[in-house]
Each structure stands twice: as C-alpha cells, then as structure tokens.
C-alpha positions as CSV (number, residue, x, y, z in Angstrom):
1,L,-21.0,207.0,4.7
2,F,-17.6,208.4,5.2
3,M,-16.6,212.0,6.1
4,P,-12.8,212.6,6.0
5,S,-11.4,214.8,8.8
6,N,-8.8,216.6,6.6
7,T,-9.2,218.3,3.2
8,F,-6.7,217.6,0.4
9,N,-6.5,216.6,-3.2
10,I,-7.0,212.9,-3.7
11,E,-4.5,210.7,-5.4
12,E,-6.1,207.4,-4.6
13,I,-8.6,205.8,-2.2
14,E,-8.1,202.4,-0.6
15,F,-11.1,200.4,0.7
16,E,-11.0,197.4,2.9
17,F,-14.0,195.1,3.2
18,T,-14.8,192.1,5.4
19,M,-18.1,190.4,4.4
20,T,-19.8,187.1,3.8
21,H,-22.4,186.0,1.3
22,P,-23.4,182.6,-0.2
23,N,-21.9,183.7,-3.5
24,L,-19.8,186.9,-3.6
25,E,-20.0,186.8,-7.4
26,E,-23.5,188.3,-6.9
27,I,-22.2,191.4,-5.1
28,M,-21.3,194.8,-6.6
29,I,-19.5,197.5,-4.7
30,E,-19.7,201.2,-5.7
31,V,-18.3,204.4,-4.2
32,I,-19.9,207.7,-4.9
33,S,-18.2,211.1,-4.6
34,P,-20.1,214.0,-2.9
35,H,-18.9,216.6,-5.5
36,G,-20.6,217.9,-8.6
37,G,-24.2,218.0,-9.9
38,T,-23.9,214.5,-11.1
39,P,-22.1,212.3,-8.6
40,M,-18.9,210.7,-9.8
41,K,-18.9,207.0,-9.2
42,S,-16.3,204.2,-9.2
43,I,-17.2,200.5,-9.3
44,L,-14.8,198.8,-6.9
45,M,-16.2,195.3,-7.6
46,N,-18.4,194.3,-10.5
47,A,-21.0,191.6,-10.1
48,Y,-20.2,188.3,-11.9
49,S,-16.5,189.2,-11.6
50,G,-15.3,185.6,-11.3
51,L,-15.9,185.0,-7.6
52,R,-18.2,182.1,-8.1
53,G,-18.3,179.8,-5.1
54,V,-16.4,182.3,-2.9
55,N,-18.5,183.1,0.2
56,S,-16.3,185.4,2.3
57,M,-13.6,188.0,2.1
58,S,-11.6,189.2,5.0
59,A,-9.8,192.6,4.9
60,Q,-10.0,192.5,1.1
61,R,-8.5,195.7,-0.4
62,F,-9.6,197.6,-3.4
63,I,-7.9,200.8,-4.7
64,T,-9.4,203.4,-7.0
65,N,-7.8,206.5,-8.6
66,A,-11.1,207.5,-10.3
67,F,-11.3,210.6,-8.1
68,Y,-7.7,211.8,-8.8
69,G,-7.4,215.5,-8.1
70,E,-10.8,215.8,-6.4
71,S,-11.2,217.3,-3.0
72,S,-11.5,214.8,-0.1
73,S,-14.2,217.0,1.6
74,G,-17.8,216.0,2.0
75,T,-19.7,212.8,2.7
76,W,-18.6,209.8,0.6
77,T,-21.0,207.0,0.0
78,V,-20.3,203.2,-0.4
79,K,-23.1,201.1,-1.8
80,I,-23.1,197.3,-1.8
81,Y,-25.6,195.6,-4.0
82,D,-26.8,192.0,-4.1
83,V,-27.7,191.7,-7.8
84,K,-29.5,188.4,-7.5
85,A,-32.5,188.4,-5.2
86,G,-33.6,185.3,-3.4
87,N,-30.2,183.6,-3.3
88,G,-29.4,184.2,0.3
89,S,-28.3,187.3,2.2
90,G,-24.9,188.4,3.4
91,T,-23.2,190.3,6.2
92,V,-20.8,193.3,5.9
93,S,-18.8,193.3,9.1
94,R,-16.2,196.0,8.2
95,V,-15.6,198.7,5.7
96,K,-12.6,200.9,6.0
97,M,-11.6,203.8,3.8
98,N,-8.2,205.4,3.5
99,M,-7.6,208.4,1.2
100,R,-4.2,209.4,0.1
101,G,-3.2,212.7,-1.5
102,N,-1.7,216.1,-0.9
C-alpha cells in the first residue's frame, strides 16, 4: 500500500521492484487506484510475458500512464500474484513508487 504525501494530477507512475522467484514468468504485477466505484487497474507485468528461466530482478522499473489525469490522493495498492501454485515461492525485497504530475 502506498499513500502519496502530496496531491496532484498524475501524468505517470514509475515502480521499481527487486524480487526473486524460481521462474518470474509465473508472476503478475498489478496496481490499483483508490478512486471510483470500480477500482482502476493497470497490469505492470503480465504472467507468461517471456521471462522463462529468469529468477530475479533488481531495481527493475515499470512505468504506467493508465492513471493519467487522476488525483494522486488516497491509498494505492500493488498486488503481486504467483499464477502457478506449487512451483516454488519468491521474495519481494523492495517496491518503490514514484508519481509524476502537476
């Protein structure tokens, strides 16, 4: 969960992840906005996205503009899913969020 200290209109959000997993191809990363009756979502990394055999990422950056024009206020949620049960577990050691806008 992230709660920005300043309120402004979003232009883009940058995320930085450091994590390990036996196969990062089985991981999906989603960010959810706190606004509206139906939460707005953005998939930062889709499962089965071509990362077969990759087992770590260090300070890997993802940028989304799916929330362009939305207010930065509120509690933002990042969800990380392992879509294939029973194939080992992973560790998320860092998630950083940087919002840009005006």
